[in-house]
N, C-alpha and C positions, 0 to 999 in steps of 0.2 A: 664850446668845452666838447669833446664827448659823449657824445649819445651814451650812457650806462644801467644795465639792464640787471637785479639780480636775480642768479640762478636759485633757487632753494631747493632744497626735499626732506622729506624724513628717511628715507631710506639711504642720507647720510648721517653721520652726527652734526648735530646743530653744532658751532661757534662755541667756542666757547673763551671768543673777546671778540670787543670792538670790530666784528671782520663779519665778512657776506662768505657761504664757501663758495661761490664760483662769481665774477661780476662777465658779465658781454656787452664789446663794442663792436658796432658789426659784424661782421663773419669771426671772429675769435670772442674767448672768452677764455680770462686767468681764472686757474683753478687756485684755492689754493693749501697747503700745504693738507692730506691727510693724512693722522696719527692712523694705530690702528687701533678702535675706538667701534665698538659694537652703540648703532646707533637707539638700537634700543635704549641700554641700561647705562650708554656714555660710557664702563668699562673696559677698559685694556684688553686685550683679545692677545691670547700667546703666548708662551714663557717662552719665545725662542724667535729667529729672525725669521724661519718657515712660515708659523703659522701668522706672526704680524707682518709681513711682510706678505701676506695671501689674503687676509683683513682688509688691508692699503690697498690691493688693488679691488674687492668687495664696493671700499668705499669711491675712490675714483669712478667703478664703473655708474655710478648711483648718479655720480653729480655729472657724470659727462652725456649720460642717460635725460636729465632731466633739462640739461642745458641740448638737447637735439641732437647729439651725438652718440660714438660709441669710442673706446680703447682705441681703433683703427686711425679718430682723427685725430687726436693727439698728434702735437708736431715737436711739442718741445716739453721732457721730466726734470726736475730736478729731482737727485735725494739726494737723504741729511741720511747717515751713519750716525751712530754710539762705535759705534768699532768697522774700520773698511774694511778690516778682516774676512768681516761679513763677505763682500762684493760678493765671492766669488757664485753665492745662494741666491746671491740676491738679481744678480745672471739669469740662473737658471729659471725664476720665478719669472724672468718676462721673459724670457723664451714662451713660455705657457702661454702670455697676456696678448704676444706682441708676433707678428709679422715683416714680414720685409717688405717698405724699407721701414727698420723701423725710426721713435721717432727720436729727434739731437737729443740729449741731456748732458749733464754734470752730473756728476757725484762728488759729495762733499762728507768727509769724518767733524763732527762737533762734537761738544763735550757733551753734551745734554737737550734732551727734547721733551716737548710738555707729558708734565701725566706721567713719565720714565718709559716712554716708548725708546726703540731702538730704531725704529725708521721712521723716514718723513715721508713723501715725497708731492709735489707742487707738478702743476702742468700749465699748459697751452695748447688747447682746442681750437682745431678750427671748423667751422660747424656751415 
């Protein structure tokens, strides 16, 4: 069985179910999906895709830092959107947070996300 270590930080929202913010196994860290929750209030942040996406990246940054990495160490993102028409706005914000080589990515439209969020991002990190 793989050696697993839970990654936890108060700088990102606490898990809202029976899961860890991230799990490290070897040099890989698997980040649970982040939605745009304020880690202090656990309330949804933002009224539009831009504000919610920026909060998601703040949360991802906090978890990657707790795991000993940065956003530049992300290998793969999976983005869930409730409206795929917001794809261009998310791409623009991603360009603010990443430089080439960009992480691999999949983007999927879903019917709903927890707490009424319009975006959720999960990731794989290498540290």
